[in-house]
N, C-alpha and C positions, 0 to 999 in steps of 0.2 A: 662487506664494507671494511676498508683497511683500518687497522688499529693505529691510533696516533701514538707516537713516541716523543719523548722530550726532544730528541734530535731532529725528528721530522718537523715538529712544531717550530723549533728554533729556525730551521732553514726556511720554512714558510713565512715566519714572522719577519725575517730579514728582507724579504722581497717587498713588503708593504710598510715596514716601520724601520726607521734608522737604527741600525744595530740590533734590531729584533726585539727591542724592549722600550718601555715608556718611562724608564728611569735608569740611569747608567749602571748602578751597582747590581741590578738584576741580571746583567749580561755575563757575570762571572769572569769579567776581564781580569780582575785582580787575582783570582785564585786559579783560573783556567778551567777548562771543561765545559760541559753543556748545562745551561740553566735548567732548572726544574720548572715545568709548567703545571700550575696547581689547578686541580679539578674542584676540590672542596676542602673545607676545614671544619673541625669541631673540637671544642675544648682545647687541649694542648697539642693537638695533632693537625697535620694536613696531609693530603694525598695528592700525588702527582698524576700526570696523564697516563702513566704506566701502572697505576695502582699501588705504587710504593707508598707506605705510610711513614711519616717522619714526626719525631718530637720537635716541635717548632720553638725555636729560641729567637726568632726575630719579631714575632707577634705583629706583623704588618708595620714593623719599625716603631712599635710602641703602643698603638691604639688598643690592641687586643688584651688589655689588662685583666678583663674578667673571663678571658678565654674566647675562642672563636664560637660564633653562632650561639651566644648565650640566649636561652629561651626568652628571658624578659626583654632583651634588646630586640630580638627578632620580632616578638609580638608588638612591641612599640612601633617598629618600622612598618609592619603590616597594617596596623590600625591607622597610623598617620597617612599612609599611602592611599587608603580608601577615601580619605577626605580631600585628596588633591596633592600633586607632587611639587608644585611651585606656584606662587601667586604673584610675586612682584609687588606685594603690598604687605604691610605689617601684620603680625599675628600675636596673639597673647602668649603663644609658646616661646617666642623670642624674648619677651619680657621675663618670663619665668626662668629661662636659662640665664639671662643677664643677672637677674636677682640672685640666682644660685651661685654664680661665679663671684659676684661681689661679696656674698656671705662667706664663701670658702677661702678667698684670697684677700686678706685684710688690706694690702697695698692698693687694691683695685677699687676705686670709688665709682667709676663708670667704665663700661666696656662696649666695644663694637665687634660684632661678628663678621667674619669674612670666610673665604672658602679654602684658603691654603696658608701654610706657614710662611711662604714667601710673601704673600699679600700682607700678612700680619706684621712681619719685620719691616717690609718696605714702607708700609703705612706709618708704623711707629717712627721710623727715621724721618719721614717727611713731616710728621707732626712735631717731632723734636726740633727740626730745623725751622719750621714755621713758628713755633712757640718762642724760640730763642732769637730768631733772626740771624743765626749763624750757619755756616756751611760745613765745617769740618766735623768728621766723626772719627771715633777710635773704635777699632775692632782688634781681635787678637788672633794670631796665627793658629790655625787648626780648628777654630770655631766656625761652624757652618750656620749661616742665617738665611738659607734660601738662595735663589739665583737672581736676586735683584742686582742691577748693574753696579750700584755703589758697594756691594758686598762681595763681588767676585774679584777680589783684589788681594795681591800678595805684597809683602814688605818691599820697600825700596832699598837702596844700597846702604842707607843709614837709618837710624831709628826715626828721625824726623823728616826724612825725605818722602816725597810723594809716593803713594803706592802705585803698583802697576797691575793692569788687568790680568786675571788668570784664565780668561775665556776670550776667544775670538769674538768680535762683535761688540765688545765693551770699549767705548772711546777712552783714551787717556784722560780726556777732560773730566770724565766721570770719576775716574780713579784718583785724581789728584787731590780730592777733598777727603780721602780716606787714609788715616794713619793706621798702620798695622804694627802692633806691638807683640812682644812675647807673652804668652799666657803665664800667669803666676809670677811675673817679674814686676814687683812693686816699684823698684827703683826706676825702671823705664817709664812707668806710668807717672811717677812724680816728675820726672824730667820733661815728659811731654806736656804736662799741664804748666810747668814752669815756663816753658818756651812758647806755648800757644794757647794758654788757658782761656783767653778772651775770644778765641776763634772757634772753640770746640762746642758744638751743639749738643753732642751726646756721646756716651760710651755705651756700646752694646756688647753683651757678654753672655755666654752660656755658663751659669753658675755650676752646673755639672755638664761638662762637654760630652757629646756622644758621637761626634763624627770624626774624631781622631782617636777612636776607641773611647773608653770611659776615662775621663780625666777630671778630677775635682779641682775647683778653685780653692785656694787656701783661705782661711779666715782673714789673715793679714792682708791678702790681696784684695778681697772684697771690701774689707773695712776701709782700706786706703781709697778704693774706688768711690765708695759712698762719700767719704770725707772730701775728696778732691772735687767731685761733681757739685757738692753742696757749696764749697768755698768759691768755686768759679762760675756758678750759675749754669752748669751743664746738666743735662738730663741723663739719669742712669736708667738704662733699659736692660732688663733681664729677659733673655730669650729662653723661655721655658716651654717652647713648643714640644720638646722632648721630655724634659724633666717635670713639667707641670702635671700634677696629679699622678705622677709616676713614682717619684721618690718619697713623696709624702702627700697627704691630702692638701696641704697648702703649698706644695711644690718645694723646690730647693730653698726658696726664701724662708720657708718655715724652719728648715733645718739650720740655716745659717744665721737667722735673726737679722738679716740685712733687708731693709725695705727699699725696693727700687721705686722710681718715679713712674715708669711704664713697664708693662709685662706683656710679652707675646706668648700666647697659648695655642694649642692645637692637639692633634692626635687623639688623646684620651677623651676630650670633650665632644668628639664626634662618634664615639662608640664604633669606629671602623668606617664611617662615611666621611667624605671630604668636608673639613671644617677647620677653622682657626679663629682666633680672636686677639685683640689687643686692647689693653685698658690700663687705667692708673688714676693718677690724681685728677680730680674734677676740673681744677683750674687749668690743667694742660689739655684735657679732653675737650674742653669748650671751644678750642681753636678749630675743631673739625667742622666741616660743612654738615648740616645747613646752618650751624650757629656761627662758625668762624670761617676764616679764609683758607684753611687747609682742605683741599678737595680729596675725597675718598668715596668710592661707591662700588657696588657689586650687584649684578643681576640676581645671583643665587645666594647672596649673603642672608643668613638666617633661614635657610631652607627648612621647611617644616618637617620633612622626613629626617633630615640630619639632626635637627634639634631634638626630635623624639628619641632617636638613638642615643644622643648625648645625654639627655636627661635620665634615661633608663640606666645608663652606665654610671652617671654621677650618684644615682640613688644606691646602686650596688656597692660602690667603693666607700660609701659612708657607713656601711654596716660595721658593728663593733668588732674589733680585732682584725679587720681586713688588712691593714698595712703592716700590723705586727706579723701576721702569717706570711704575707708576701715577702717581707724583708727576711724572715726566718728561712723561708724556702730558697730564696736567692743566695743567701749566705751559706746555706747548707750545700748548695750546688758548687759555689766557688771554693769553699773549704774542701769539699770532696775532690774536686779537680786538682787543687793544689797538692793535696796529699798523694793522689795517684801519680802526678808528675814527679813528685819528690821520690816516691818509691821506685820509679823507673829511671831516676837519675837525669831527668830532663829539666833544664833551666826554664822555670815557668812561675809566674805569679798571677793572681787574680784579685779583683776588687769588686765590691758591690755597694750600691746605694739604693735602698728601697728595692724596686723591681727591676733595676738596671744593673748590668754587670759588664766587666771588661776582662778579657783574657790576653795575657802578654807573654810572649816567649822572650823574657828578659829577667834580670835578677832582682829588679825593684819595680814597684808600681810607678809609672811615669807621671810627671807633673807638668809636662809641656809637649808641644808638637815635636820639638827636636828629640826629646827623650823617647817618644813613641816611635819615631823614625829609626831609632837605633835598635829596635827589636828585630828578632829573626823572622822576617816575613816569609822566607822560603819554608821554614819549619812550620809556621802557622798554616800555610797552604797545604802541606802534606797532612797535617792534623785535620784540617777542615775536610779533606776528601775522605780520610779514613772514617771520620764521624758520619759524613753524609752517606757513605756506602753502607754503614751499619744502621742507618735510620735516624740520625740526629742532624737537624738542619740548623747550623750556626750561621751567623752573619758571613756572607761570602766576601769578606775583606778583613784584613788585620787591623783596619782603621775604623771599625764600626762597633758600637756597643751592642750587647745582647739584652734580651728582655725575657722575664719570667712572668707568667700569668697566675691568677688565683687557681687555675685548674692544674697547675704543675704540683701534684701531690707527692708524698714520700716515695711512692712506687715509681713515678716518672723520674724523679731526681735520682733515685738509686739505680734505675736502668741506665740513665745517662752516665753516671759515674762509672758503672761497670763497663760500658762501651768505651769510655775514655781511658779507663785503666788499660785495656787491651791496646788502644791506639797509642798511648804513651809508650808502652812496652815495645811496640813495633818501631816507634820513632828512634828509640835508643838514645 
């Protein structure tokens, strides 16, 4: 029997799947080379089709916060599966998960489960429009909120001009209601509300962005956003699909002290299985069907196996010291990488928030999409492949955040830094 290789699997995949992958970043188009096809994962590692082991720093793009195949999560999935995989009817487990989310995220008074981050943000936008009776939304360049039509939009020629689709298949009529502003630009935000405040249904933002690499929203920016939304009757939506339960138990809103009206969650709350949620103020959530006129539904929403995995994960991350250790290990990694780059004379900085981190071949940590784009992408690509060849799997793009799990112990971090030290020296 022939042995599969990453190359042979990629060639085979391209015959039946567009681009050979089911999500574009996996195709390695940004960094070049052949994607790794994963056979299995455990703790901080995974193994590809050729038997190569990697220290994993993407963690399924965030969900694997307790490490891959955690015994408690696996057991919860197995036990739930024996009782049935899907019912299309309510379960007590859904109530328990909703109660847990409401307990852990103070801004969320009611929550609805869905199956993907895109569903969560798309539904939150529809809810905001339905609750306010307004059409326009504000988003920020570089923030990714899933692939809903209203959100695949780039800025127009001027700050208050209509946005334009960033994807074929999105009508201009959809994009015209989306204003795209610069991340961390408080003045632009003020001007947008001054010009169109009575038309704006909502502002949606990643308080810690992760899809233009890791970029933090400033306190001033978020405070202005909260104030302006309140003054103009717009709804503030925090997209915490990535940062929720990742940067702190209460998400980025716990760290910033800003209370949004609605929040989108995902990733961690499914323990590695497909799930997301959106929730917030009860007076807004009551507009959802079957109570109100904003329609939202899903065949697999609240899936019992997914909920079991999520609840097992939420139990683990509430253990004493969990986030203190996670943050310490992530910062240990970024500090070590920064020191190694400096010793090699490589222009490089890193940042970390909780269990998320960003690597930048630049002189300063970026605060906007434009700043991220000024980084040395070619040097990142070379660094990525040197690390990959030595057994460290970083995000295959200069524009994605990385993730540390609770299973990345001192030995794993030290090994990563040692490999990076050699890679930086070779970059020169």
